[in-house]
N, C-alpha and C positions, 0 to 999 in steps of 0.2 A: 644501501640505498633507502632513502626515506620512502615510507609507505604513504600512498594518498590518503587523506582523510575522507571518511564516509560519514555523512549526517544522516542519521536514522530518525525519521519522523513518525510520531504516533499521536493519533487524536483518540482520546478515551472519554466514555461516558457511562457512568453507573456500571463499572466493571471491576468491583473490589475482589471479586472472587478469582479473576484471571489475570489482572495486570502484573502481579509479581512474577508469575511464570514467564510472561512475554519479556519482562525486563531482564529476568536472570538469563534467559536464553540468549540475549544480547551481550550481556556482560561475560558470558562463557565463550564467546566467538573465539576461534584461533586467530581471527585477524582482528587485532586489537585497536587499531588506530581509528576509533569512531568516537562520535558525539551522538548522545541520545537525546533528542528534543521531544519532549512530551507536552501536549496542551489538553488540559481537563476541560470539557466542553460543558462546564457548569453543572457537574454531577451532584446528586443528592445523597450519595451514600458515602463511603470513606475512601473512595478512589483517590482523591486529591492528596490526602494525607498520607496514604501509602506511598504515592510518587514522591512527595516531599521528603519522606524518610529515606528513600533511595538517593535523592539529590544530596542530602546531608552527608551520606556515607561516601558518595562519588561526585563531590562538587566539581572535579574537573572533567567529568565525563558526562553527567546528566543535568539537563537544565528542564525545569518544570514551569509551565505557565498555566494561567487560568483564565477562561473567558467569563466575562461579567453576565453573560446570558448565553443560552444554548443557541449556537449559530449553524450546527451541522458539520458533517465531516469535510466536504469540499472547501468551505471557507477556513476551517481550522487548519487543514493542510497547507493551504497557501500562506497562512501566517507563519508556519514552520519554515516553509521553503525560504521565505524572506529572512528569517533569523538563522538559517543554516550557514555554515562556513566551508563545508566540504567541497572537494572536487567532484565528489559523487554523493547522489542522495538515494537513500533506501527507504522503502516502506516496510512497517510492521504493523499489523493489527493487534489490539489489546487482548484479543482472546485467542491468539495463535501463538505458536512457538517456531523459532528459527532453529534448525540444527546447527551444531557448533561450527561446522565447516562451510556454512552457507556463504558468507561474504568472501572467504578465502577462494572458493571455487568461482563464484561470480566475478570477482575482481580479475581472476586469471583468464576467464573467458573474454571479458571486455577488452582486456589488453592484447591477449594473444591473437584473438580473431578481428580485432579492430572494429568492434560494433559499438553502438550508442546505449542501448537498453537491453538489460539481461533479466529475464524471469526464470522460474523454475517450476518444475511440477511440485505436487504436495501429496502427503497422506491426509486422507479425510479423517479427522480425529475419531468419530464414532465408529468407523469401519475399517480403518486402515486401506481403504481402497485408494489407489494411486489416481490423481486427477490432474489435469485432463487425461482421459483415456484414449478411445478412439480418435477423438478429435485432435489429438496431439500429432497424429499421422496424416491429417488432412491438410492440403496446402492453406496457408493462412489467408490468402486472398479470397478463398471460398468460404472457409469457416466463419471468417468474420462477418459475412453477410447474414449468417444465421445466428451466431452467439459469439460470446467473449471467451476464448480459451485461456486468457492470460490471467493468472491469480494475482490480484492486486497486491497482496501482502508480500509477494516475493520479488517485488520490482527493485531493480538496482540500475540507475542510469546516471549519465553525466549531467551535473548540475547545469550546464550550458544549454542542454537539450530542453530542460523545463523552462528555463528562462526564455528561450527562443519562442517557445509556443505560448508562453504568457502563464505558466502554471495550469492549475485545474480550471476548467470553465465553470465559473460560479453560478451559471444559469441551470447547471445540472446538480441538483439537491441529491439525486440518486443516480446510480450507474455513472457515476463521474469517472470511474476506471474505464469503462467501455469507451466513452468519449475520448479519454486521454490516449489509449491505444490507437484509436482512429486518427488522433492528431499526429502521433508519432509516424503513422503510416503515410499520412497525407503530406508531411513535410519530408518524406523519404529518409527517415532516420533508419538505421539498421538495427533491428530487434530480433532477439533471440530468446528461445525457451530451453533450458537445460533438461535433458532427458531425466537426469537423476532427481528425485524428491529430496528437497532441502528444507521442508517446512511442513508443519502440522497445522491444518486448516480446520477450524471449527466452522460448522455449517448449520447449527441448531441455535435457536433463540439469538439470532443476530440481525443485522440490518437486512440482509438478504432473505431470510426466512420470514421475518415479521413484516415486511413491506413488499411483498411479491408483485402486487399490482402496480405500485408506484416504480418499482425497479423496471418492470415490463415496459411501462409507458415511457420512461426516460430512455431506456435502451433502444426502444423504437425510434425515438427522436434522434439518437446518435446515429443510428443506422441510415436514417432518412435525411440526416444533416438539417434537422428541423429544430428551431428554438422551442424549448418546452414552454407550454402555456399553463401556468398554476390554476387558472379558471377552467381549464378543460376537464371534462368528466373522464378520469382515467379508469373508472370502473365499468365503462360500457362495453 
């Protein structure tokens, strides 16, 4: 039986020290029917060339694009969604690692349980702590009012789901993942988190850690179903 194609989308910016590990973790998947779509968001280091080198080696599996200017994660991911060909779309962050059975287990869950979106738990890179922790056991409708327990980089969903909600909301420069999961819930898509960690997550010197105030403001807008105002004082 022909396996469904998974389109893996990665937006990367100035991450020459990590991007190779991220790509290698995808190439080593036990589920091999994947295409890897990478957009370099106008990096100033050697990131783009590293990605292009992988594209030369794996021309039938990896496609690399480059933005003419830095436009941010949200818009970059939407560009890749439009270029994707897969029946399923998966996320991967450039500074994280997917364990080799990730897609095999997520696809199996999606199909056997007839759900629309599948996430997994992860090991925190610095401490090997499993996250989400306690919040994993709290009913989603409650925990989502407080925080986002879904790890963005572990997402695997039907492509038709993203198309129905119009992709990522480009008004959310930050916390686009929180807005996305709330949209999944709003449209009554079936969402699940695998208890088994299938991902290694970096939480240091990244968007979440370097722009905490911005993330907090945009997350609050998502929770309140409010359109972010770029002129609003987010530091108050």
